[in-house]
C-alpha positions in Angstrom: -14.8 -3.9 61.4 -12.9 -6.7 60.2 -9.3 -6.2 59.3 -8.6 -9.0 56.1 -4.9 -10.2 54.4 -5.6 -11.7 50.8 -3.2 -13.5 50.0 -2.5 -14.6 46.1 0.5 -15.5 43.7 1.7 -12.6 42.0 1.0 -11.2 38.9 -2.4 -10.7 39.1 -3.5 -7.4 37.9 -5.0 -4.5 39.3 -8.5 -4.6 38.0 -8.5 -8.6 39.4 -7.5 -7.3 42.7 -10.4 -4.5 42.6 -13.0 -7.2 42.2 -11.4 -9.7 44.4 -12.4 -7.0 47.1 -15.3 -6.0 46.0 -16.4 -9.5 46.2 -15.2 -9.5 49.7 -16.7 -6.4 51.1 -20.5 -7.4 49.3 -20.2 -10.5 51.1 -18.7 -8.7 54.5 -22.1 -6.3 53.9 -24.7 -8.5 53.2 -23.9 -11.8 55.4 -21.2 -10.6 58.0 -23.2 -8.0 59.6 -20.2 -5.4 58.4 -21.9 -1.6 58.1 -21.1 -0.1 54.2 -17.7 1.6 54.0 -16.4 -0.3 56.7 -13.3 -2.0 54.5 -9.7 -2.3 55.6 -7.8 -5.3 53.2 -4.3 -5.7 52.6 -3.8 -8.0 49.6 0.0 -9.7 49.5 1.0 -10.8 46.2 3.8 -13.6 46.3 6.8 -15.0 44.5 6.6 -18.5 43.3 7.9 -20.6 46.3 6.7 -17.6 48.4 3.0 -19.1 49.1 2.8 -22.8 49.8 -0.2 -24.6 49.9 -1.1 -28.2 49.7 -3.4 -27.9 45.9 -5.3 -31.4 47.5 -6.3 -30.9 50.8 -9.7 -30.7 52.0 -11.2 -29.5 48.9 -8.9 -29.3 46.0 -7.3 -29.3 43.5 -5.7 -26.1 43.8 -4.4 -23.6 41.0 -2.0 -21.2 40.9 -5.7 -19.1 41.6 -5.8 -20.0 45.2 -6.5 -17.3 47.2 -6.4 -17.1 51.1 -8.4 -14.9 52.9 -7.4 -14.1 56.6 -10.0 -12.2 58.3 -9.6 -10.7 61.6 -12.7 -9.9 63.7 -13.7 -7.4 66.3 -16.8 -9.5 67.8 -17.5 -13.4 67.1 -20.3 -14.3 64.6 -22.4 -17.3 65.0 -21.7 -20.3 63.0 -24.2 -19.7 60.6 -23.9 -16.2 60.2 -19.8 -17.7 58.8 -21.3 -20.2 57.0 -23.8 -18.0 55.3 -20.8 -15.6 54.9 -18.7 -18.2 53.3 -21.1 -19.3 50.8 -21.9 -15.6 49.5 -18.3 -15.0 49.6 -17.5 -18.4 47.3 -20.6 -17.4 44.7 -19.2 -13.8 44.8 -16.1 -14.7 43.8 -16.9 -17.4 40.9 -19.3 -14.4 40.0 -16.4 -12.1 39.3 -13.5 -12.5 39.0 -14.1 -16.0 38.3 -12.4 -18.3 40.6 -13.2 -21.8 40.7 -14.6 -22.5 44.6 -11.8 -25.0 45.4 -8.9 -22.2 45.0 -10.8 -20.0 47.8 -9.6 -20.9 51.9 -11.0 -18.2 54.3 -9.7 -18.5 58.2 -11.6 -15.9 60.9 -10.0 -15.5 63.5 -11.6 -13.2 66.6 -10.4 -10.9 68.8 -11.4 -8.2 71.3 -12.2 -4.4 71.1 -9.3 -4.5 74.0 -6.9 -5.7 70.7 -7.4 -2.8 68.8 -6.6 0.8 68.2 -7.8 2.5 65.2 -6.2 5.8 66.0 -4.9 8.5 68.5 -3.2 5.3 70.2 -6.3 4.9 72.5 -7.7 1.5 72.7 -10.7 1.0 71.2 -12.4 -0.8 74.7 -11.6 2.3 75.9 -15.1 5.0 76.0 -12.4 8.0 76.3 -12.7 9.1 73.0 -10.1 11.1 70.4 -6.6 11.2 72.0 -7.4 10.6 75.2 
């Protein structure tokens, strides 16, 4: 169950945001071993001066359409799985909503089940069930 924070400059319409999320979801399902419907995303739209990024660092030039995906996972994936996911995500975003590949940045952070509570104040690692 990955949780993704998507950061971008403010001003994109709801349809654009929905398309970005759908492109992410398809890549997660197709390449990252995530089941259908397992979608947890927070979109952060920043005002000018609130999202600072190097426009030429390792792959620029980046435009105002720059999007950063910070993905926290509950299990580690292989280097091959990550590489396949990165490629599919960029391909999806190029196709829709039309992002440029150099405007897409991704960071994956691994965690363990002990780092998550999905509900009821219970650790996801605890075998106790609801509310226990």
